[in-house]
N, C-alpha and C positions, 0 to 999 in steps of 0.2 A: 946796541938796535936787533928790532927783531925785521924778521924777513921780507923784503919788500913784496908790495902784493899792488893789483892792475887798479886803474881805474873805476874798473867794472865792482872789485870785492868792497872798494870805498864809499859807492852807492847803496852797497847793501846795507848799509849801517842805520838807521835808521836815525837821529840824534835833535833832543825835542825840546825846549825849555817850558816848566809845571813852574806849579808852585805850593809847595810844603802850605796840609791844613787840619796837617796831626801828626802826634811825632807821642809813642807812646815808650818805653824802658822795653829793651829785648833780654832777660834775667836767662832766657836759656840756651844765649846767644855762646861759643867759644868765648870769645873775645868782646869784649866791653861797645854794645850795638844803641842804635832807635831803631824803631817801626815805624819807620815813615808810609802816611798816606799823603799820595802825589798827584794837582790839578794837575791834568794837558791838557787844556779845556772842552770843546764841544764836541770835536770826532776824535778824541782817545778816552778822554772823562781820563775817571781815576782810577789808578796804577799804587798799590801797594811795591818797598822796598826796605832794606834789610843798608843799615850807616856803621860803619864802625868808622860813628866824629864825636862820640861822648870823652873825645880832651878839648877838642878846641868852640864847643857845641852844646848849651845852655836846653834844652826845651822849647821852654817859653823863645828864648830866643829865636826858634826855627821857623815857628809859628810866621805864616807871613811871604818865610826867604823862596826867592826861587833858584834854584836849580836848572842844569842838567842835564841831563840820563839819555838812555841807549833806550828805546822805548815798544825794540820790536826781536830784544833776545825771547827765545822759552823761558814760560813759568822755570823755577827753583826754590824744590824745596833748603829751609832752608832751620834742621829743628822743628819748631813747631808751625811755623809760619815761615809763608809760601809768597816768595818778591817774585812782582813781574816787570821792575824796570830796571835799570842799572844808573843808580845814581855817580858821577862821575863828580873824580877830587884825584888832588897832587897831594903827593906822598910831602912833611914835612922833613924839617931836620932829626925830628926823634922813630920816623915812618908814622904820624899822625894823619888823617884823612882831617885836607885842604876842601874843600866841597868848588868845583867853579860855577858858574853864577855870571847870568847876565850886570855889566855895573850899570842900566838902565830897566826900569820895568816894561818889560816887553807884553803882549797877548801871548799867555797859556797857549803850548800845541807848535809856534810860533817853530819854523826845523832851519838845524844848523846851516845856516851859509856861508 
């Protein structure tokens, strides 16, 4: 378990729902990954992210899928790609990533409650 944080620490993290609108292969990634464009609604707009989710997800199955992401990290260079948010997931049995997503469709940009 990681060190305990304060409520103030947690409040700094901006976790939102967004809809994947575009998925591309990411051949320059060290591990198999996709480049995602995610719509977080009017307030935030579209952000890009890289995700190592090729084990469970085909590109065509991801378009239109809602996901959960941290949207207030600083941008991060990954190979020749600039990631603007962190898509959240869980590690499966073989260290493959399973995306976190809402069970029901919600408005893009909704904050985690």
